[in-house]
Backbone as a ProteinNet text record, in pm:
[ID]
protein_1_A
[PRIMARY]
MLIAMIIGAVIGGAIMGLPGVLLGGVLGFAGAQMLAMTLLKGALGTIRAQFLDSTFAVMGALCKADGQVTRDEIRVAEDLFAKLRLNDEQKAQARASFNRGKADDFDLDGEVEKFCKVARGQRALHQMFLQVQIAAIAADGKVSNAEHDMLMRVARGLGLSEMEIRQLEAMLSGRGPGSTSGDGMGSKAGVDPKEQLEQAYTVLGVDSSASDGEVKKAYRRQMSQNHPDKLAAKGMPESMREMAEEKTREIGAAYERICEARGLS
[TERTIARY]
82.5	0	86.4	205.3	295.4	339.1	367	408.3	295.5	170.3	55.2	40.1	63.4	55.3	160.8	282.7	392.4	363.1	316.9	285.6	173.7	70.9	-40.6	4.9	93	142.6	224.2	308	390.8	304.1	204.3	115.7	34.5	-18.3	-96.8	-14.5	111.4	198.7	229.6	247.3	278.1	161.6	40.2	-78.6	-123.7	-125.6	-185.2	-86.9	37.5	133.6	123	153.8	157.4	23.8	-91.8	-219.1	-241.2	-190	-208.6	-130	-19.9	59.7	-23.8	-92.8	-175.3	-293.9	-362.8	-480	-440.7	-332.2	-288.2	-248.8	-183.6	-144.8	-265.5	-367.6	-490.6	-562.1	-576.1	-643.4	-565.6	-433.7	-351.4	-370.1	-373.9	-393.9	-531.4	-635	-771.6	-786.6	-725.8	-735.5	-667.8	-551.4	-479.3	-557.7	-621.9	-699.5	-820.2	-888.3	-1004.3	-962.6	-850	-800.8	-766	-702.3	-665.6	-789.7	-893.5	-1017.1	-1086.3	-1083.7	-1146.2	-1073.8	-940.8	-862.6	-883.8	-891.6	-912.3	-1047.6	-1150.3	-1284.2	-1288.3	-1221.2	-1217.2	-1142.4	-1033.3	-954.4	-1034.2	-1107.2	-1187.3	-1298.9	-1357.8	-1462	-1407.4	-1287	-1222.8	-1195.3	-1145.8	-1116.1	-1243.6	-1350.9	-1476.8	-1534.8	-1530.2	-1582.7	-1501.2	-1367.9	-1282	-1298.8	-1320.6	-1340.1	-1457.9	-1572	-1691.6	-1673.6	-1616.2	-1598.2	-1508	-1392	-1297.5	-1348.9	-1419.3	-1472.7	-1560.7	-1656.3	-1750.1	-1691.5	-1594.9	-1527.8	-1446.5	-1369.6	-1290.3	-1382.2	-1493.7	-1589.5	-1643.6	-1669.9	-1716.9	-1613.2	-1487	-1379.5	-1367.1	-1377.3	-1367.2	-1480.6	-1600.8	-1716.2	-1705.9	-1632.6	-1616.4	-1486.8	-1412.7	-1281.8	-1289.8	-1400.3	-1412.4	-1481	-1494.1	-1546.2	-1680.6	-1764.9	-1896.2	-1948.6	-2039.4	-2102.6	-2237.2	-2254.5	-2378.1	-2486.5	-2609.3	-2720.4	-2697.2	-2638.3	-2609.9	-2512.4	-2412.6	-2313.4	-2374.2	-2464.6	-2534.8	-2622.8	-2687.9	-2771.9	-2688.1	-2568.7	-2479.4	-2443.7	-2414	-2381.2	-2500.2	-2619.4	-2739.8	-2764.9	-2741.4	-2756.8	-2660.3	-2540.1	-2440.6	-2483	-2548.9	-2601.6	-2694.6	-2781.2	-2877.8	-2807.9	-2710.1	-2639.2	-2564	-2508.5	-2434.4	-2525.9	-2656.6	-2756.5	-2725.9	-2695.3	-2667.2	-2797.5	-2792.6	-2911.6	-2920	-3027.3	-3049.5	-2933.7	-2881.1	-2770.3	-2645.7	-2617.5	-2500.3	-2514.8	-2637.3	-2661.4	-2633.7	-2679.9	-2656.8	-2507.1	-2434.6	-2289.7	-2220.9	-2269.1	-2209.9	-2231	-2351	-2378.9	-2290.3	-2273.2	-2188.2	-2043.8	-1997	-1860.6	-1847.4	-1949.2	-1950	-1940.8	-2019.1	-2017.5	-1883.8	-1825.2	-1692.6	-1589.3	-1600.1	-1506.7	-1522.8	-1643.6	-1669.1	-1613.5	-1580.9	-1534.3	-1403.4	-1387.9	-1268.4	-1140.2	-1152.5	-1032.6	-1012.1	-1080.2	-1065.9	-924.8	-864.7	-728.6	-735.5	-733.4	-747.2	-633	-511.7	-396.4	-395.9	-433.3	-438.3	-544.8	-658.1	-766.1	-723.9	-660	-612.3	-507.5	-418.7	-315.2	-377.2	-482	-550.2	-609.6	-673.5	-730.6	-620.6	-511.5	-401.3	-343.7	-331.5	-277.3	-369.4	-499.4	-595.3	-601.6	-595.3	-604	-476.9	-369.9	-245	-189.6	-182.5	-119.4	-196.2	-326.4	-407.4	-434.1	-354.1	-357.6	-493.3	-556.2	-686.3	-790.3	-781.5	-873.2	-845.3	-718.1	-682.5	-743.1	-735.6	-793.3	-944.8	-1009	-1153.9	-1192.2	-1112.7	-1136.8	-1136.9	-1034.4	-1025.4	-1134.3	-1171.9	-1277.4	-1408	-1439.5	-1561	-1554.5	-1436.7	-1421.5	-1437.1	-1375.4	-1386.8	-1531.7	-1600.1	-1739.8	-1826.6	-1797	-1878	-1863.3	-1738.5	-1720.4	-1747.5	-1746.7	-1771.8	-1917.8	-1996.9	-2135	-2221.8	-2186.4	-2266.3	-2215.2	-2117.6	-2067.5	-1964.9	-1928.5	-1833.1	-1727.6	-1602.9	-1493.2	-1409.3	-1414.4	-1338.9	-1190.7	-1110.8	-965.7	-930.2	-1002	-975.2	-1007.3	-1116.9	-1154.2	-1051.6	-1007.7	-910.2	-777.2	-734.4	-608.5	-616.4	-730.8	-746.4	-754.2	-816.2	-824.1	-684.6	-598.8	-461.2	-384.8	-417.7	-356.3	-395.3	-522.8	-570.2	-500.8	-491.2	-427.3	-282.2	-210.2	-70.9	-64	-158.5	-161.7	-186.4	-263.4	-290.7	-172.4	-77	39.5	13.8	-89.5	-121.8	-31.8	-1.7	82.5	-2	65.4	-4.6	-84.3	-28.3	-98	-227.5	-223.2	-343.2	-450.8	-408.6	-503.9	-566.1	-483.5	-535.2	-630.5	-601.5	-690.5	-829.1	-834.5	-962.6	-1036.2	-962.4	-1024.2	-1078.6	-1004.8	-1049.5	-1177	-1189.1	-1309.2	-1432.4	-1412.2	-1524.8	-1546.4	-1454.6	-1461.2	-1580.1	-1631.6	-1742.1	-1878.8	-1886.6	-2016.5	-2071.8	-2199.3	-2266.3	-2304.5	-2360.5	-2401.8	-2500.6	-2472	-2563.3	-2559.6	-2473.6	-2470.2	-2425	-2489.1	-2451.9	-2421	-2422.9	-2394.6	-2338.7	-2319	-2259.7	-2121.7	-2057.1	-1925	-1814.8	-1850.5	-1750.6	-1650	-1674.1	-1574.3	-1618.1	-1722.2	-1761.9	-1855.9	-1897.6	-1982.2	-2118.6	-2159.9	-2290.1	-2279.2	-2159.8	-2141.2	-2090.2	-2098.4	-2057.4	-1908.7	-1829	-1684.5	-1631.3	-1533.9	-1474.2	-1418.5	-1441.9	-1395	-1245.6	-1165.1	-1021.2	-991.9	-1064.2	-1044.5	-1092.4	-1201.4	-1250.4	-1143.3	-1076.1	-972.2	-855.2	-817.5	-708.8	-746	-872.5	-919.2	-911.3	-944.8	-943.4	-803.4	-702.5	-564.5	-526.2	-571.7	-541.2	-604.3	-728.4	-797.7	-719.8	-663.2	-586.7	-444.7	-401.9	-268.4	-157.2	-186.9	-85.2	-83.8	26	39.1	-22.6	-62	-122.6	-24.5	104.9	205.2	228.5	156.4	172.9	131.8	196.4	163.3	29.1	-27.5	-154.2	-141.1	-27.6	-4.8	2.3	65.6	77.1	-58.6	-140.1	-274.9	-357.3	-351	-427.2	-380.1	-249.5	-194.8	-240.9	-241.5	-285.7	-433.2	-512.5	-655.6	-678.6	-610.4	-626.1	-580.5	-471.4	-421.2	-522.1	-576.9	-674.3	-800.4	-847.3	-968.1	-943.7	-825.1	-792.9	-781.7	-712	-690.7	-820.2	-913.1	-1035.5	-1158.8	-1139.9	-1253.8	-1325.6	-1457.9	-1531.9	-1512	-1504.4	-1486	-1350	-1246.6	-1113.3	-1110.3	-1176.4	-1179.4	-1255.4	-1365.4	-1444	-1361.2	-1281.9	-1198.2	-1087.9	-1054.4	-950.3	-1006.9	-1142	-1201.3	-1293.7	-1319.7	-1413.4	-1553.2	-1623.1	-1759.2	-1847.9	-1936.4	-2025.6	-2111.4	-2141.7	-2225	-2158.8	-2026.6	-1956	-1932.6	-1993	-1976	-2023.9	-2135.9	-2189.2	-2089	-2021.8	-1921.6	-1803.6	-1766.8	-1657.4	-1696.1	-1821.6	-1869.3	-1871.3	-1906.3	-1903.8	-1762.7	-1667.2	-1528.3	-1482.3	-1519.5	-1479.7	-1549.4	-1673.4	-1742.3	-1670.5	-1622.4	-1551.3	-1417.9	-1351.3	-1226.4	-1255.3	-1364.1	-1403.5	-1439.4	-1509.7	-1548.2	-1425.1	-1326.3	-1202.5	-1129.5	-1122.4	-1054.5	-1127	-1259.2	-1337.6	-1315.8	-1306.5	-1286.1	-1149.6	-1049.4	-915	-912.3	-974.9	-980.1	-1049.7	-1156.9	-1230.8	-1144	-1071.1	-986.3	-870.6	-825.5	-712.7	-757.4	-888	-939.3	-913.7	-909.9	-887	-1019.9	-1022.6	-1145.8	-1153.7
-120.2	0	125.9	118.4	232.8	268.3	163.9	188	255.3	209.4	268.7	415.3	447.2	586.4	672.3	619.4	694.3	719.2	612	626.6	728.4	719.4	812.8	955.9	973.1	1106.9	1164.7	1080.4	1126.3	1169.3	1085.6	1117.8	1243.4	1249.4	1366.6	1492.6	1483.8	1600.3	1647.2	1551.8	1587.8	1658.2	1623.7	1681.9	1810.5	1808.6	1920	1993.6	1955	2021.6	1970.8	2057.6	2018.6	1962.9	2025.6	1967.8	1826.4	1804	1672.5	1563.7	1602.3	1502.9	1438.8	1524.8	1473.9	1394.9	1451.7	1383.6	1251.8	1253	1130.1	1022.7	1064.4	967.7	902.6	985.7	933.1	837.7	879.1	793.9	664.6	675.4	555.8	456	507.6	421.2	356.3	436.7	385.1	278.5	305.1	207.6	76.6	85.2	-36.5	-115.3	-42.1	-108.6	-181	-115.1	-177.8	-300.7	-291.5	-405.4	-521.5	-491.8	-596.8	-666	-587.5	-645	-731.7	-687	-765.5	-898.7	-892.5	-1015.8	-1110.5	-1053.5	-1135.4	-1203.3	-1127.9	-1184.7	-1298.6	-1278.3	-1384	-1506.5	-1483.5	-1595.9	-1675.7	-1605.9	-1675.3	-1756.2	-1700.6	-1774.2	-1902	-1896.3	-2015	-2119.9	-2075.3	-2168.3	-2236.8	-2158.2	-2214.4	-2316.9	-2284.6	-2377.1	-2506	-2492.9	-2610.8	-2692.4	-2623	-2690.4	-2787.2	-2737.7	-2822.6	-2933.4	-2899.1	-2998.2	-3112.1	-3076.7	-3178.9	-3254.5	-3185.2	-3250.6	-3368.4	-3347.1	-3454.7	-3556.8	-3517.7	-3614.5	-3712.3	-3658.7	-3744	-3829.3	-3772.3	-3847.8	-3967.7	-3948.3	-4059.6	-4170.8	-4131.8	-4231.6	-4305.3	-4233.4	-4295.9	-4393.9	-4355.4	-4443.2	-4571.4	-4564.5	-4682.3	-4757.3	-4711.1	-4770	-4918.6	-4961.9	-5103.6	-5185.6	-5127.9	-5204.8	-5161	-5104.3	-5061.1	-4949	-4871.1	-4763.3	-4814.2	-4821	-4873.6	-4765.9	-4810.1	-4715.5	-4624.4	-4680.8	-4599.6	-4487.7	-4518.9	-4417.9	-4309.7	-4349.9	-4251.6	-4163.4	-4225.4	-4148.8	-4048.6	-4091.4	-4002	-3881	-3906.6	-3795.9	-3702.5	-3758.8	-3676.8	-3596.6	-3659.8	-3588.6	-3471.3	-3492.1	-3385.8	-3270.1	-3302.9	-3197.3	-3106.7	-3171.7	-3096.1	-3017.6	-3082	-3016.3	-2893.7	-2901.9	-2790.1	-2686.5	-2716.2	-2622.8	-2583.5	-2684.6	-2658.7	-2630.7	-2536.7	-2512.3	-2619.4	-2616.1	-2721.8	-2732.6	-2617.7	-2620.1	-2679.8	-2641.7	-2694.7	-2843.8	-2888.2	-3031.2	-3109.9	-3057.1	-3125	-3134.2	-3027.3	-3027	-3124.5	-3127.9	-3217.8	-3364	-3396.5	-3534	-3571.9	-3476.9	-3503.5	-3527.2	-3449	-3466	-3599.7	-3634.9	-3762.3	-3879.2	-3873.2	-3979.5	-3982.4	-3866	-3860.1	-3931.7	-3913.3	-3978.5	-4129.1	-4178.1	-4322.9	-4394.6	-4320.4	-4381.3	-4456.6	-4566.1	-4650.4	-4576.1	-4478.3	-4407.6	-4275.3	-4256.9	-4132.4	-4119.1	-4002.5	-3975.5	-3908.9	-3989.3	-3937.3	-3842.9	-3886.3	-3803.4	-3672.2	-3680.6	-3561	-3463.5	-3515.9	-3430.8	-3357.4	-3430.9	-3369.5	-3263.2	-3294.1	-3197.9	-3072.4	-3090.5	-2977.1	-2885.6	-2946.7	-2866.4	-2792.3	-2861.5	-2799.1	-2679.2	-2689.7	-2578.7	-2458	-2481.6	-2371.1	-2310.6	-2395.8	-2348.3	-2278.3	-2290.4	-2217.4	-2236.9	-2359.1	-2387.6	-2343	-2314.7	-2275.4	-2400.1	-2418.7	-2542.4	-2566	-2458.2	-2472.4	-2525.3	-2483.4	-2534.9	-2681.8	-2719.3	-2859.7	-2945.4	-2895.7	-2968.3	-2980.4	-2870.7	-2874	-2973.3	-2978.1	-3071.8	-3215.2	-3248.4	-3384	-3408.9	-3305.9	-3320.9	-3365.4	-3307.3	-3345.3	-3492.1	-3534.4	-3672.9	-3771	-3737.1	-3824.4	-3833.8	-3719.8	-3717.3	-3802	-3796.7	-3869.1	-4020.3	-4068.1	-4214.1	-4272.6	-4187.7	-4237.7	-4225.5	-4156.4	-4128	-4253.5	-4360	-4483	-4576.8	-4529.2	-4609.1	-4713.2	-4718	-4818	-4752.4	-4787.8	-4741.4	-4863.4	-4904.2	-5022.7	-4990.6	-5096.8	-5077.7	-5005.2	-5039.5	-4976.8	-4827	-4792.9	-4651.7	-4577	-4641.2	-4576.5	-4555.4	-4656.1	-4644.5	-4531.5	-4521.3	-4415.6	-4278.5	-4274.8	-4149.8	-4101.7	-4192	-4155.6	-4109.6	-4169.9	-4128.8	-3984.7	-3952.5	-3816	-3719.9	-3759.8	-3675	-3645.2	-3747.4	-3726.3	-3632.9	-3647.8	-3560.4	-3415.2	-3395.8	-3261	-3204.2	-3292	-3247.1	-3233.3	-3302.2	-3293.3	-3385.9	-3344.3	-3424.5	-3530.3	-3628	-3731.6	-3670.4	-3567	-3500.8	-3436.7	-3369.6	-3304.9	-3408	-3522	-3628.5	-3683.4	-3704.4	-3755.5	-3654.9	-3525.5	-3422.9	-3433.3	-3445.8	-3454.8	-3583.3	-3693.3	-3820	-3814.6	-3748.7	-3737.2	-3655.8	-3552.2	-3469.8	-3548.8	-3643.4	-3716.8	-3852.7	-3896.1	-4032.5	-4055.6	-3950.1	-3968.7	-3960.5	-3939.6	-3924.7	-4058.2	-4075.4	-4196.9	-4185.4	-4293.8	-4292.8	-4180.3	-4105.4	-4000.4	-3876.9	-3872	-3755.9	-3633.1	-3520.3	-3395.3	-3287.8	-3320.6	-3220.4	-3286.1	-3207	-3258.9	-3203.2	-3236.9	-3179.9	-3261.7	-3377.5	-3456.1	-3524	-3521.3	-3572.7	-3701.7	-3764.2	-3892.8	-3886.3	-3768.5	-3756.4	-3819.4	-3835	-3892.4	-4036.1	-4090.7	-4225.3	-4323.9	-4287.9	-4377.8	-4403.8	-4310.3	-4328.1	-4306.7	-4387.1	-4376.2	-4235.4	-4176.1	-4039.1	-4020.3	-4122.6	-4111.8	-4101.6	-4179.3	-4174.6	-4040.7	-3988.6	-3857.2	-3750.5	-3759	-3660.6	-3673.9	-3797	-3818.8	-3761.1	-3779.7	-3723.9	-3571.4	-3513.6	-3367.8	-3312.7	-3376.7	-3333	-3346.9	-3453.8	-3474.9	-3367	-3329.7	-3225.4	-3094.2	-3061	-2936.8	-2951.7	-3075.2	-3096.4	-3083.6	-3116.4	-3110.7	-3242.5	-3266.1	-3385.2	-3357.6	-3463.6	-3447.5	-3388.4	-3393.1	-3337.3	-3187.4	-3129.3	-2987.3	-2902.1	-2788.4	-2697.7	-2629.6	-2569	-2498.5	-2389.2	-2320.7	-2214.6	-2266.7	-2382.2	-2441.9	-2487.2	-2540.5	-2583.8	-2464.2	-2355.9	-2235.4	-2176.6	-2176.4	-2124.4	-2208.4	-2341.2	-2430.7	-2408.8	-2388.2	-2363.8	-2236.1	-2129.2	-2002.5	-2013.2	-2086.2	-2103.7	-2179.2	-2287.1	-2366.9	-2286.3	-2208.5	-2128.7	-2021.4	-1962.8	-1858.5	-1917.2	-2028.6	-2088.6	-2141.3	-2183.9	-2247.3	-2158.5	-2028.6	-1938.1	-1936.2	-1957.7	-1963.5	-1842.3	-1722.2	-1601.8	-1602.9	-1648.9	-1657	-1759.1	-1873.2	-1976.3	-1927.2	-1855.6	-1802.5	-1702.4	-1621.8	-1522.8	-1587.9	-1713.8	-1785.4	-1869.9	-1877.5	-1951	-2064.4	-2085.4	-2190.3	-2152.8	-2243.3	-2211.8	-2178.4	-2082.2	-2040.9	-2157.3	-2250.2	-2364.7	-2454.2	-2441.1	-2524.4	-2453.1	-2336.5	-2260.5	-2341.3	-2412.7	-2488.5	-2592.3	-2659.1	-2757.8	-2690.7	-2572.3	-2498.5	-2456	-2416.9	-2377.6	-2497.4	-2614	-2736.2	-2763.9	-2741.3	-2769.6	-2678.8	-2550.6	-2460.3	-2498.6	-2548	-2594.4	-2715.5	-2803	-2921.9	-2884.3	-2784.8	-2736	-2676.4	-2599.1	-2540.2	-2645.7	-2751.1	-2858.7	-2933.2	-2952.1	-3019.6	-2937.2	-2807.1	-2719.5	-2718.8	-2714.6	-2716	-2846	-2958	-3086.9	-3090.8	-3037	-3034.3	-2942.7	-2825.9	-2731.5	-2794.1	-2866.6	-2932.3	-3037.2	-3113.8	-3218.3	-3159.9	-3040.3	-2976.5	-2881.9	-2863.2	-2773.2	-2627.4	-2594.6	-2455.9	-2386	-2258.8	-2181.9	-2124
0	0	0	61	63.2	-78.2	-156.9	-295.3	-372.8	-348.6	-417.1	-379.5	-251.9	-206.3	-275.4	-285.4	-348.1	-495.7	-563.9	-706.8	-726	-640.1	-649.7	-625.4	-526	-493.5	-608.9	-671.6	-783.6	-901.2	-933.8	-1045.7	-1015.4	-892.4	-853.2	-856.4	-809.9	-811	-951.1	-1042.9	-1180.9	-1248.2	-1207.4	-1270.9	-1203.3	-1066.8	-992.6	-903.4	-905.3	-819	-676.1	-580.3	-440	-390.2	-421.5	-375.8	-429.7	-550.3	-611.5	-542.7	-476.4	-403.5	-294.3	-216.3	-106.3	-158.9	-259.8	-315.5	-380.6	-455.2	-521	-422	-312.7	-209.9	-145.9	-115.1	-52.7	-147.5	-274.1	-372.1	-397.5	-397.4	-417.5	-305.1	-182.3	-65.8	-70.5	-99.6	-104.1	-212.4	-328.8	-437.6	-403.8	-341.5	-302.2	-198.4	-104.6	-0.6	-60.2	-153.8	-217.9	-297.2	-366.7	-443.5	-351.9	-238.5	-142.3	-87	-55.3	-1.9	-105.4	-232.6	-339.7	-358.9	-357.9	-373.5	-256.3	-133.6	-14.8	-19.4	-59.4	-68	-168.2	-282.1	-382.8	-334.1	-261.2	-208.8	-106.4	-18.8	82.3	16.9	-89.3	-160.6	-221.1	-273.8	-332.3	-225.6	-109.5	0.2	47.9	65.1	115.4	18.3	-110.3	-210.7	-212.6	-207.6	-208.6	-81.5	31	159.1	149.4	103	93.5	-9.3	-125.1	-230.5	-183.5	-127.6	-83.6	38.8	127.9	247.6	211.1	121.3	89.1	-7	-88.8	-175.3	-91.5	3.4	92.2	179.5	221.2	301.9	224.3	95.8	13.2	5.8	-7.6	-12.4	120.2	231.4	363.4	387.7	347.4	369.3	285.4	175.8	90.1	120.5	220.9	250.1	281.4	343.4	379.4	270.8	151.6	38.8	-13.5	72.1	25.8	115.4	57.9	133	181.2	312	369.5	376.2	400.2	415.1	534.7	640.4	759.7	726.5	644.9	609	519.9	431.2	348.6	436.3	536.3	628.9	706.2	747.5	821.4	735.2	606.8	516.2	501	486.4	473.5	601.6	716.3	843.8	852.4	797.4	800.1	709.3	597.8	511.4	591.7	672.9	752.1	862.7	925.8	1035.8	987.1	868.1	812.3	747.2	746.7	693.3	549.3	469.6	329.4	255.2	160.7	79.4	-29.1	-108.7	-208	-307.6	-350.2	-445.5	-382.3	-258.1	-188.9	-161.7	-129.9	-108.7	-235.3	-347.8	-476.1	-505.3	-478.2	-500	-404.7	-278.7	-179.9	-218.9	-267.1	-311.1	-429.1	-522	-637.9	-594.1	-497.5	-445.7	-373.6	-294.4	-220.9	-319.4	-425.9	-527.2	-601.1	-622.1	-686.8	-600.7	-469	-378	-372.3	-403.5	-401.3	-523.3	-627.6	-752.8	-731.7	-805.7	-791.5	-827.8	-918.7	-964.1	-890	-777.6	-702.2	-645.6	-666.1	-619.4	-481.7	-376	-240	-204.3	-227.3	-191.8	-270.6	-398.7	-481.1	-432.8	-386	-336.3	-208.8	-118.7	5.9	-25.4	-120.2	-158.3	-219.4	-299.7	-361	-253.8	-153	-44.6	31	58.9	133.5	59.6	-71.6	-150.2	-144.5	-152.2	-147.9	-8.4	95	233.4	279.1	201.7	226	367.8	412	540.2	662.3	648	763.8	848.5	950.8	1028.5	1094.5	1141.9	1206.8	1107.4	981.9	880.1	850.8	853.5	833.1	944.8	1067.4	1180.6	1166.7	1125.1	1106.1	997.7	892.1	781.8	834.6	914.8	968.2	1071.4	1147.8	1247.5	1182.1	1066.6	994.8	951.9	904.1	859.3	976	1089.1	1207.1	1251.9	1255.8	1298.8	1206.2	1076.5	978.6	992.4	1002.4	1006	1144.6	1248.6	1383.7	1423.9	1343.5	1381.9	1391.5	1317.6	1325.8	1434.4	1513	1624.7	1585.8	1457	1410.3	1322.2	1347.7	1262.5	1228	1102.4	1060.1	1053.2	1051.7	1039.4	910.5	803	673.1	679.1	744.4	758.2	842.9	951.3	1038.9	965.7	890	815.4	712.7	644.8	545.3	613.1	729.6	804.9	842.3	885.5	918.4	793.8	681.3	554.2	521	542.7	519.5	616.1	742.8	844	807.8	761	719.9	600.5	508.3	392.6	430.9	538.1	588	665.8	699.4	774.6	923.3	974.8	1117.2	1197.7	1318.7	1407.8	1478	1536.9	1612.1	1727.3	1792.2	1902.5	1854.3	1740	1686.1	1654.1	1601.6	1570	1698.3	1800.9	1928.8	1992.4	1976.7	2030.7	1969.1	1837.6	1769	1805.4	1812.9	1850.4	1991.8	2083.4	2222.3	2231.9	2151.4	2152.8	2110.8	2018.4	1962.8	2027.5	2112	2165.7	2256.8	2316.7	2410.4	2348.4	2218.2	2155.2	2110.6	2130.8	2086.3	1940.5	1883.4	1744.7	1717	1611.2	1570.3	1656.2	1755.5	1844.7	1770.1	1798.9	1734.7	1835.4	1962.9	2064.5	2187.7	2291.5	2413.2	2430.8	2542.4	2564.8	2502.1	2444.1	2372.9	2461.8	2594.9	2686.6	2754.7	2703.7	2757.6	2875.2	2917.2	3034.7	3013.8	2887.2	2859.7	2811.4	2816.4	2762.6	2868	2995.1	3101.4	3105.8	3056.4	3056.6	3198.5	3237.3	3370.2	3391.4	3510	3538.3	3513.4	3545.6	3523.5	3374.8	3295.6	3150.8	3094.7	3151.4	3109.9	3131.5	3246.6	3278.3	3182.2	3149.1	3053.7	2916.8	2877.6	2750.4	2753.3	2869.7	2882.6	2859.1	2917.3	2895.7	2747.5	2684.7	2543.3	2456.9	2489.1	2413.4	2417	2533.8	2545.3	2491.1	2467.3	2412.5	2514	2640.6	2745.6	2822.3	2892.3	2974.6	3111.9	3180.1	3312.8	3414	3382.2	3472.5	3448.6	3352.1	3320.6	3440.7	3456.7	3565.7	3539.2	3642.8	3626.3	3520.8	3523.5	3426.4	3284.1	3265.4	3132.5	3080.8	3172.8	3134.3	3089.2	3166.3	3132.9	3000.1	2977.7	2853.2	2734.4	2751.3	2644.4	2613.8	2718.4	2700.4	2620.4	2658	2587.5	2441.7	2419.5	2283.5	2197.3	2253.4	2179.2	2147.6	2244.4	2223.7	2117.9	2120	2022.8	1882.1	1868	1737.3	1675.8	1759.9	1709.5	1719.3	1743.2	1751.5	1616.1	1614.7	1487.7	1398	1457.3	1375.9	1306.3	1377.9	1317.2	1204.6	1226.4	1123.2	1000.2	1023.2	911.6	831.6	901.5	834.6	751.8	785.5	712.9	599	590.2	479.1	516.5	646.8	685.2	637.4	566.9	523.8	643.3	626.5	735	782.5	693	728.8	833.3	849.6	946.2	1079.2	1095.3	1219.1	1339.8	1325.6	1438.6	1487.9	1394.8	1434.1	1502.3	1454	1517.3	1658.3	1676.2	1808.5	1903.3	1849.3	1930	1979	1890.8	1927.1	2040.5	2034.9	2143.8	2273.5	2264.6	2386.7	2445.4	2359.3	2404.7	2470.1	2412.9	2473	2610	2618.5	2747	2849.2	2804.2	2894.8	2947.3	2859.1	2899.4	3005.6	2984.4	3080.2	3214.9	3211.6	3335.2	3412.2	3340.2	3407	3475	3407.7	3466.6	3588.6	3574.6	3688	3807.3	3781.6	3889.4	3957.9	3877.4	3934.2	4015.6	3975.7	4044.6	4155.6	4167.6	4270	4239.1	4108.2	4067.4	4047.8	4076.5	4060.6	3919.9
[MASK]
+++++++++++++++++++++++++++++++++++++++++++++++++++++++++++++++++++++++++++++++++++++++++++++++++++++++++++++++++++++++++++++++++++++++++++++++++++++++++++++++++++++++++++++++++++++++++++++++++++++++++++++++++++++++++++++++++++++++++++++++++++++++++++++++++++++++++

């Protein structure tokens, strides 16, 4: 923008003299700002479109990982359409992407790479992408070895660490079949309190031996990185805001459980 201001000032000065320097600088700055906003808006639109397209294509491949797509898996995909509040056009596109992913010649690694290039290393978006996949294949209460292996393949393609994968799995481990809400920490699934606490530490990405200060810092970092508004600004489709909000609730629930166990206020 500084260069645009200088160019504008030079042109303005050449045409109008000293008054033109100021006017040209202001117009140059304004023009550069408008151009930047237009480019940003276009880039975010591209990311959002690719996010939805790749999400459902990869989901189709995952659902077929064990050899066939069951009625339950199709129902899960349809339920996700409703949960994401997709309009009729988006639903049609999502179904087409899902069917593309089921094809025998579908390039899973290429699809993940395509999404990564468009998302430009936005790690929080990569995590959200995998979160949707985990939720989809776990929603029927069953995850086959083939599905799990393919899920790990997708995670590696996204460049996620083992800790990040465990965090997402811990958030979803307490949900029953078809669950769409809850704290994600097993409180509604009869999970042993000790295991719940271990899951809570995993969700925050810290060890149980971490100090109170380290736990609080990890909680704040997770909440900041996964704030729905920040994710939306980076290209997360608005339809996925509810899932992002669920994730922040799960992070909050994990922190509250740890605080309770440690006697912190």
